[in-house]
C-alpha positions as CSV (number, residue, x, y, z in Angstrom):
1,X,101.5,-18.4,44.8
2,X,102.4,-16.0,42.0
3,X,100.2,-18.0,39.6
4,X,97.3,-17.9,42.0
5,X,97.6,-14.2,42.4
6,X,97.6,-13.7,38.6
7,X,94.5,-15.8,38.2
8,X,92.7,-13.9,40.9
9,X,93.7,-10.5,39.4
10,X,92.5,-11.7,36.0
11,X,89.2,-12.8,37.5
12,X,88.6,-9.4,39.2
13,X,89.4,-7.6,36.0
14,X,87.0,-9.7,34.0
15,X,84.2,-9.1,36.5
16,X,84.8,-5.4,36.5
17,X,84.8,-5.4,32.6
18,X,81.5,-7.3,32.5
19,X,79.8,-4.9,34.8
20,X,80.9,-1.9,32.7
21,X,79.5,-3.6,29.6
22,X,76.2,-4.3,31.4
23,X,75.9,-0.6,32.6
24,X,76.7,0.6,29.1
25,X,73.9,-1.5,27.6
26,X,71.4,-0.3,30.3
27,X,72.3,3.4,29.6
28,X,71.9,2.8,25.9
29,X,68.4,1.3,26.4
30,X,67.3,4.2,28.6
31,X,68.5,6.8,26.1
32,X,66.6,5.0,23.3
33,X,63.4,4.8,25.3
34,X,63.5,8.5,26.2
35,X,64.1,9.5,22.6
36,X,61.2,7.3,21.4
37,X,58.9,8.7,24.1
38,X,59.6,12.4,23.7
39,X,60.2,12.5,19.9
40,X,56.8,11.2,19.0
41,X,54.7,13.4,16.6
42,X,51.6,15.2,17.9
43,X,48.7,13.0,18.7
44,X,46.0,12.6,16.1
45,X,43.5,14.2,18.5
46,X,45.4,17.5,18.2
47,X,45.1,17.5,14.5
48,X,41.8,18.9,13.1
49,X,39.7,16.2,11.4
50,X,38.4,16.9,7.9
51,X,35.3,14.6,8.0
52,X,33.6,15.9,11.2
53,X,29.9,16.5,10.3
54,X,28.9,20.1,10.5
55,X,26.0,21.0,12.8
56,X,22.7,21.6,11.0
57,X,20.4,24.5,11.8
58,X,17.2,23.7,13.7
59,X,14.1,23.2,11.6
60,X,11.6,26.0,11.6
61,X,8.7,25.7,13.9
62,X,5.6,23.8,12.7
63,X,2.9,26.0,11.5
64,X,0.2,26.7,14.0
65,X,-3.1,24.9,13.7
66,X,-4.9,28.1,12.8
67,X,-2.6,28.9,9.9
68,X,-2.8,25.3,8.7
69,X,-6.5,25.2,8.8
70,X,-6.8,28.5,7.1
71,X,-4.5,27.3,4.4
72,X,-6.5,24.2,3.9
73,X,-9.7,26.2,3.8
74,X,-8.4,28.6,1.2
75,X,-7.1,25.7,-0.9
76,X,-10.4,23.9,-0.6
77,X,-12.2,27.0,-1.6
78,X,-9.9,27.5,-4.6
79,X,-10.7,23.9,-5.8
80,X,-14.4,24.4,-5.4
81,X,-14.3,27.8,-7.0
82,X,-12.2,26.5,-9.9
83,X,-14.6,23.6,-10.6
84,X,-17.7,25.8,-10.5
85,X,-20.9,24.7,-12.0
86,X,-19.2,22.1,-14.2
87,X,-18.4,19.9,-11.2
88,X,-22.0,20.0,-10.1
89,X,-23.3,19.3,-13.5
90,X,-21.0,16.3,-14.0
91,X,-22.3,14.5,-10.9
92,X,-25.3,12.2,-11.5
93,X,-28.6,13.0,-10.0
94,X,-29.9,10.9,-7.2
95,X,-32.5,9.2,-9.5
96,X,-30.0,8.3,-12.3
97,X,-29.1,5.0,-10.7
98,X,-31.6,2.5,-9.1
99,X,-30.3,-0.3,-7.0
100,X,-31.6,-3.7,-8.0
101,X,-32.9,-4.4,-4.5
102,X,-33.4,-2.4,-1.3
103,X,-30.6,-4.2,0.7
104,X,-27.3,-2.7,1.6
105,X,-24.1,-3.3,-0.3
106,X,-22.2,-6.3,1.2
107,X,-19.3,-6.3,-1.3
108,X,-18.3,-3.4,-3.5
109,X,-16.7,-3.3,-6.9
110,X,-13.0,-3.9,-6.5
111,X,-11.6,-2.7,-9.8
112,X,-8.0,-4.1,-10.2
113,X,-7.7,-5.1,-6.6
114,X,-8.0,-8.8,-5.6
115,X,-10.4,-9.9,-2.9
116,X,-10.7,-13.3,-1.2
117,X,-13.6,-15.5,-2.3
118,X,-15.0,-17.4,0.7
119,X,-16.9,-19.7,-1.7
120,X,-14.1,-20.5,-4.2
121,X,-11.2,-20.2,-1.7
122,X,-9.0,-18.0,-3.9
123,X,-8.2,-14.4,-4.6
124,X,-9.8,-12.6,-7.6
125,X,-11.3,-9.3,-8.7
126,X,-14.9,-8.6,-7.8
127,X,-16.3,-7.2,-11.0
128,X,-19.7,-6.1,-9.7
129,X,-21.5,-4.9,-6.6
130,X,-23.4,-7.3,-4.2
131,X,-26.7,-6.1,-2.8
132,X,-28.1,-8.0,0.2
133,X,-31.7,-9.2,0.1
134,X,-33.9,-12.1,0.9
135,X,-34.8,-15.1,-1.3
136,X,-37.8,-14.1,-3.4
137,X,-37.4,-10.3,-3.1
138,X,-38.3,-8.4,-6.2
139,X,-35.4,-7.5,-8.5
140,X,-35.6,-4.3,-10.6
141,X,-33.7,-2.9,-13.5
142,X,-31.1,-0.3,-12.5
143,X,-31.1,1.4,-15.9
144,X,-33.5,1.5,-18.8
145,X,-32.7,-0.6,-21.9
146,X,-33.4,-3.7,-23.9
147,X,-33.2,-7.2,-22.5
148,X,-30.3,-8.7,-24.5
149,X,-30.1,-12.2,-22.8
150,X,-31.7,-14.4,-20.3
151,X,-29.9,-17.6,-19.3
152,X,-28.7,-19.9,-16.6
153,X,-25.0,-20.0,-15.6
154,X,-23.2,-22.6,-13.5
155,X,-21.4,-20.0,-11.5
156,X,-23.8,-17.1,-11.5
157,X,-27.2,-18.8,-11.4
158,X,-30.0,-17.3,-13.4
159,X,-28.8,-14.2,-15.3
160,X,-30.6,-11.3,-17.0
161,X,-28.7,-9.0,-19.2
162,X,-29.9,-5.5,-20.3
163,X,-28.2,-3.3,-22.8
164,X,-28.8,0.4,-22.4
165,X,-28.9,3.2,-25.0
166,X,-25.1,3.8,-24.6
167,X,-24.2,0.2,-25.3
168,X,-23.5,-0.7,-21.6
169,X,-24.4,-4.2,-20.7
170,X,-26.0,-4.6,-17.2
171,X,-25.7,-8.1,-15.9
172,X,-28.0,-9.1,-13.0
173,X,-26.8,-12.4,-11.4
174,X,-28.9,-14.5,-9.1
175,X,-32.3,-13.6,-10.6
176,X,-34.7,-16.6,-10.3
177,X,-38.0,-16.7,-12.1
178,X,-37.2,-14.0,-14.6
179,X,-40.2,-12.0,-15.7
180,X,-38.6,-10.7,-18.9
181,X,-37.5,-12.2,-22.2
182,X,-34.9,-11.3,-24.8
183,X,-36.1,-8.3,-26.8
184,X,-38.2,-6.8,-24.0
185,X,-37.8,-3.1,-23.2
186,X,-37.5,-2.2,-19.5
187,X,-37.4,1.1,-17.6
188,X,-35.3,1.9,-14.5
189,X,-37.0,0.4,-11.5
190,X,-39.1,-2.0,-13.5
191,X,-39.2,-5.6,-12.2
192,X,-37.2,-8.3,-13.9
193,X,-37.5,-11.3,-11.6
194,X,-37.0,-12.6,-8.0
195,X,-33.8,-13.0,-5.9
196,X,-32.4,-16.5,-6.0
197,X,-29.0,-18.0,-5.5
198,X,-25.5,-17.5,-6.8
199,X,-23.4,-20.7,-6.8
200,X,-20.0,-18.9,-7.0
201,X,-20.9,-16.6,-4.1
202,X,-23.0,-18.9,-2.0
203,X,-21.0,-18.3,1.2
204,X,-21.9,-14.6,1.0
205,X,-25.6,-15.0,1.8
206,X,-28.5,-14.2,-0.5
207,X,-27.8,-11.2,-2.7
208,X,-28.0,-9.8,-6.2
209,X,-24.7,-9.5,-8.0
210,X,-24.8,-6.6,-10.5
211,X,-22.2,-6.0,-13.1
212,X,-21.8,-3.4,-15.8
213,X,-19.7,-3.8,-19.0
214,X,-18.6,-0.9,-21.1
215,X,-17.3,-2.7,-24.2
216,X,-15.0,-5.3,-22.7
217,X,-14.3,-3.4,-19.4
218,X,-16.1,-3.8,-16.1
219,X,-17.0,-0.6,-14.4
220,X,-18.6,0.2,-11.1
221,X,-22.4,0.0,-11.8
222,X,-23.1,3.0,-9.5
223,X,-20.7,5.1,-11.6
224,X,-21.6,3.8,-15.1
225,X,-24.3,6.4,-15.7
226,X,-21.9,9.3,-14.9
227,X,-20.4,9.1,-18.4
């Protein structure tokens, strides 16, 4: 009985000791959590940021239509006033250029820009101006000069070339039944043949293709006489 009592007393003492240890651990955890919760530094939201964009002022109001138009008018007047008579004198007169036929322009001079050729199926510069007409229409010289060549070309059909006093070469393509020969002198508006066909531009309808060469450079025929 004495031994049993000792064992029971030892068991109770062990249980009590274990409970105290558990309570001590719980209290320690609670204390640590409270310190970690309340000892945190201030939140970042409370700290002023250095990279927040500054507000920009509102743009000024757009100028009114009246002030804009008046400004443009005055600017236009200044340009016109500055050019004076020199601008008017540099422009060619209405009679300085004669179209080779009476039809409208169907394809303009393209300069350095590429245009699509319906006939050849590729992109290329258009070095002249196309004037619509009918087969057999009279073709006339656009500028006075001397006939420097008359020949047939696989791409451009029958061609008449006229060299003017400034050395510009006027090339009329699609002129069938030429009425002039190499060495002939022609005036502006004088007949040089009849409208025919142009193999390299056959898909563009009947027309006269007019080119103008200043040295080795193609220029817009309608503007060639301005210089």
